[in-house]
TINU-990427 format. One line per field, with one value per atom (N, C-alpha, C): chain; atom name; x, y, z; residue in three letters. Coordinates in pm, whole numbers, plus 50000, padded with zeros to 5 digits. Layout:
! residues N
kette <- A ...
atom <- CA ...
x <- X ...
y <- Y ...
z <- Z ...
rest <- ALA ...
END
This chain:
! residues 97
kette <- A A A A A A A A A A A A A A A A A A A A A A A A A A A A A A A A A A A A A A A A A A A A A A A A A A A A A A A A A A A A A A A A A A A A A A A A A A A A A A A A A A A A A A A A A A A A A A A A A A A A A A A A A A A A A A A A A A A A A A A A A A A A A A A A A A A A A A A A A A A A A A A A A A A A A A A A A A A A A A A A A A A A A A A A A A A A A A A A A A A A A A A A A A A A A A A A A A A A A A A A A A A A A A A A A A A A A A A A A A A A A A A A A A A A A A A A A A A A A A A A A A A A A A A A A A A A A A A A A A A A A A A A A A A A A A A A A A A A A A A A A A A A A A A A A A A
atom <- N CA C N CA C N CA C N CA C N CA C N CA C N CA C N CA C N CA C N CA C N CA C N CA C N CA C N CA C N CA C N CA C N CA C N CA C N CA C N CA C N CA C N CA C N CA C N CA C N CA C N CA C N CA C N CA C N CA C N CA C N CA C N CA C N CA C N CA C N CA C N CA C N CA C N CA C N CA C N CA C N CA C N CA C N CA C N CA C N CA C N CA C N CA C N CA C N CA C N CA C N CA C N CA C N CA C N CA C N CA C N CA C N CA C N CA C N CA C N CA C N CA C N CA C N CA C N CA C N CA C N CA C N CA C N CA C N CA C N CA C N CA C N CA C N CA C N CA C N CA C N CA C N CA C N CA C N CA C N CA C N CA C N CA C N CA C N CA C N CA C N CA C N CA C N CA C N CA C N CA C N CA C N CA C N CA C N CA C N CA C N CA C N CA C
x <- 93610 93728 93799 93868 93914 93997 94062 94137 94069 94041 93968 94094 94226 94294 94413 94531 94671 94704 94727 94787 94891 95036 95152 95202 95221 95262 95408 95518 95645 95655 95729 95741 95879 95894 95985 96125 96109 96222 96308 96443 96537 96600 96541 96614 96547 96637 96600 96491 96467 96394 96231 96238 96079 96055 96112 96069 96014 96059 95963 95953 96049 96051 95943 95916 95798 95652 95633 95538 95515 95626 95609 95560 95636 95578 95430 95353 95257 95145 95204 95094 95079 95139 95100 95018 95017 94957 94800 94729 94608 94464 94526 94459 94464 94383 94420 94515 94635 94731 94766 94744 94782 94918 95022 95136 95147 95115 95116 95283 95308 95437 95435 95505 95457 95551 95654 95745 95872 95808 95897 95880 95970 95923 95867 95745 95625 95607 95680 95681 95580 95589 95522 95354 95276 95184 95113 95171 95073 95110 95202 95208 95103 95064 94967 94800 94783 94668 94637 94757 94739 94710 94751 94686 94540 94517 94360 94279 94330 94209 94161 94254 94231 94134 94153 94135 93962 93928 93770 93724 93827 93768 93696 93663 93586 93659 93781 93866 94012 94106 94215 94329 94416 94508 94648 94745 94873 94973 95081 95161 95286 95406 95562 95626 95740 95777 95899 95905 95965 95862 95730 95637 95614 95603 95607 95446 95403 95278 95233 95205 95214 95075 95025 94908 94808 94702 94572 94602 94713 94730 94604 94543 94430 94303 94247 94143 94103 94198 94143 94138 94180 94178 94008 94009 93856 93756 93769 93653 93656 93771 93680 93654 93662 93626 93474 93430 93310 93230 93295 93216 93196 93284 93242 93310 93248 93284 93353 93366 93417 93560 93598 93754 93867 93954 94085 94190 94249 94298 94423 94516 94659 94664 94781 94783 94905 94898 94962 95127 95227 95357 95373 95361 95433 95576 95577 95759 95810 95949 96014 96146 96181 96322 96428
y <- 52409 52368 52399 52506 52546 52467 52347 52263 52121 52103 51959 51873 51895 51778 51853 51796 51839 51739 51791 51689 51755 51673 51707 51641 51700 51657 51656 51525 51540 51528 51602 51610 51526 51415 51292 51382 51415 51480 51324 51359 51304 51280 51389 51418 51294 51257 51162 51191 51279 51340 51327 51337 51327 51212 51101 50968 50924 50786 50737 50799 50918 51019 51108 51136 51234 51124 51007 50940 50910 50875 50873 50984 51100 51238 51255 51258 51313 51190 51063 50966 51008 51105 51145 51283 51336 51452 51450 51524 51526 51574 51562 51614 51493 51489 51409 51457 51375 51395 51334 51334 51265 51289 51214 51232 51161 51244 51171 51222 51083 51094 51074 51148 51191 51080 51012 50923 50971 51093 51152 51309 51368 51520 51566 51615 51711 51827 51894 52031 52080 52230 52283 52278 52339 52338 52196 52106 51951 51882 51938 51884 51943 52030 52144 52071 52033 51963 51881 51759 51627 51613 51712 51758 51787 51906 51947 51843 51762 51651 51562 51527 51449 51555 51666 51756 51709 51732 51721 51861 51966 52084 52175 52250 52344 52486 52455 52561 52513 52545 52511 52597 52585 52664 52612 52642 52632 52676 52586 52645 52582 52654 52591 52544 52446 52435 52535 52674 52736 52847 52836 52906 52884 53007 52941 53036 53001 53039 53067 53180 53236 53207 53212 53181 53319 53278 53368 53413 53349 53369 53338 53199 53153 53268 53304 53330 53490 53557 53698 53643 53535 53487 53391 53344 53274 53343 53474 53545 53637 53693 53712 53640 53495 53401 53386 53426 53394 53500 53658 53758 53713 53666 53629 53498 53398 53291 53242 53359 53360 53431 53475 53559 53450 53499 53440 53530 53495 53556 53557 53628 53587 53670 53639 53721 53851 53927 54069 54030 54046 54039 54152 54224 54327 54382 54247 54259 54141 54172 54068 54081 53997 54011 53892
z <- 07022 07026 06863 06841 06728 06651 06680 06615 06590 06500 06452 06409 06389 06315 06239 06258 06194 06080 05966 05835 05816 05835 05797 05681 05612 05464 05462 05435 05411 05296 05218 05063 05065 05081 05074 05148 05258 05345 05408 05383 05443 05562 05626 05770 05880 05961 06063 06129 06216 06313 06228 06111 06061 06005 06084 06033 06162 06214 06336 06440 06454 06603 06566 06491 06455 06461 06416 06439 06616 06650 06791 06868 06833 06891 06835 06731 06689 06765 06785 06831 06997 07035 07166 07209 07124 07103 07146 07209 07234 07113 06978 06872 06772 06687 06555 06440 06445 06354 06238 06093 06015 05929 05941 05853 05707 05608 05511 05432 05382 05293 05170 05084 04932 04857 04925 04859 04757 04688 04622 04600 04581 04584 04488 04512 04442 04434 04547 04519 04656 04693 04791 04758 04624 04616 04582 04479 04540 04664 04752 04879 04936 04950 05019 04982 04812 04732 04810 04850 04924 05031 05146 05248 05246 05189 05153 05128 05035 04989 05101 05167 05325 05426 05449 05545 05569 05704 05737 05768 05838 05869 05786 05855 05776 05748 05771 05709 05741 05656 05627 05646 05717 05739 05691 05626 05560 05626 05690 05736 05715 05674 05666 05745 05732 05818 05907 05852 05898 05982 06016 06038 06185 06256 06429 06465 06540 06559 06743 06770 06877 06993 07088 07114 07071 07040 06981 06834 06781 06637 06529 06574 06501 06531 06656 06672 06555 06532 06453 06294 06240 06100 06099 06209 06198 06204 06274 06293 06191 06091 05929 05888 05867 05786 05851 05947 06021 05920 05951 05872 05727 05669 05526 05477 05472 05432 05283 05232 05091 05120 05205 05224 05250 05197 05227 05306 05419 05522 05527 05586 05642 05740 05835 05911 05900 05969 05962 06046 06014 06060 06050 06184 06225 06316 06352 06393 06397 06314 06274 06336 06432 06463 06484
rest <- GLU GLU GLU LEU LEU LEU LEU LEU LEU GLU GLU GLU GLU GLU GLU ILE ILE ILE ILE ILE ILE LEU LEU LEU VAL VAL VAL ASP ASP ASP ASP ASP ASP ALA ALA ALA SER SER SER GLU GLU GLU LYS LYS LYS ASP ASP ASP HIS HIS HIS LEU LEU LEU GLY GLY GLY SER SER SER LYS LYS LYS LEU LEU LEU GLU GLU GLU ASP ASP ASP TYR TYR TYR VAL VAL VAL ALA ALA ALA LYS LYS LYS LEU LEU LEU PRO PRO PRO VAL VAL VAL SER SER SER VAL VAL VAL HIS HIS HIS VAL VAL VAL ILE ILE ILE ARG ARG ARG THR THR THR GLY GLY GLY GLU GLU GLU ARG ARG ARG ILE ILE ILE GLY GLY GLY LEU LEU LEU ILE ILE ILE ARG ARG ARG ALA ALA ALA ARG ARG ARG LEU LEU LEU LYS LYS LYS GLY GLY GLY ALA ALA ALA LEU LEU LEU ILE ILE ILE SER SER SER LYS LYS LYS GLY GLY GLY GLN GLN GLN VAL VAL VAL ILE ILE ILE THR THR THR PHE PHE PHE LEU LEU LEU ASP ASP ASP ALA ALA ALA HIS HIS HIS CYS CYS CYS GLU GLU GLU CYS CYS CYS THR THR THR GLU GLU GLU GLY GLY GLY TRP TRP TRP LEU LEU LEU GLU GLU GLU PRO PRO PRO LEU LEU LEU LEU LEU LEU SER SER SER GLU GLU GLU ILE ILE ILE HIS HIS HIS ASN ASN ASN ASP ASP ASP ARG ARG ARG THR THR THR ALA ALA ALA VAL VAL VAL VAL VAL VAL CYS CYS CYS PRO PRO PRO ILE ILE ILE ILE ILE ILE ASP ASP ASP VAL VAL VAL ILE ILE ILE SER SER SER
END
């Protein structure tokens, strides 16, 4: 299995759907999901670091709220990391519509 856990870091969002509705939704998912709330805006990098500090996986992938993944997006990235554990990888965006 490729996915060990999902960590969602909420950087003090005020959007209603990211409150209890989000908690209810992730509780039903078949994978471990942790929702971390910062309480006050700390910014992108600090929010990512907060999530990374509690992660348990061997590989960490950062996605922002505007990112959308399609089936099969992760495997090529993991393959490159498997070939070189010191690699930093990112997907190729060849089509923007």
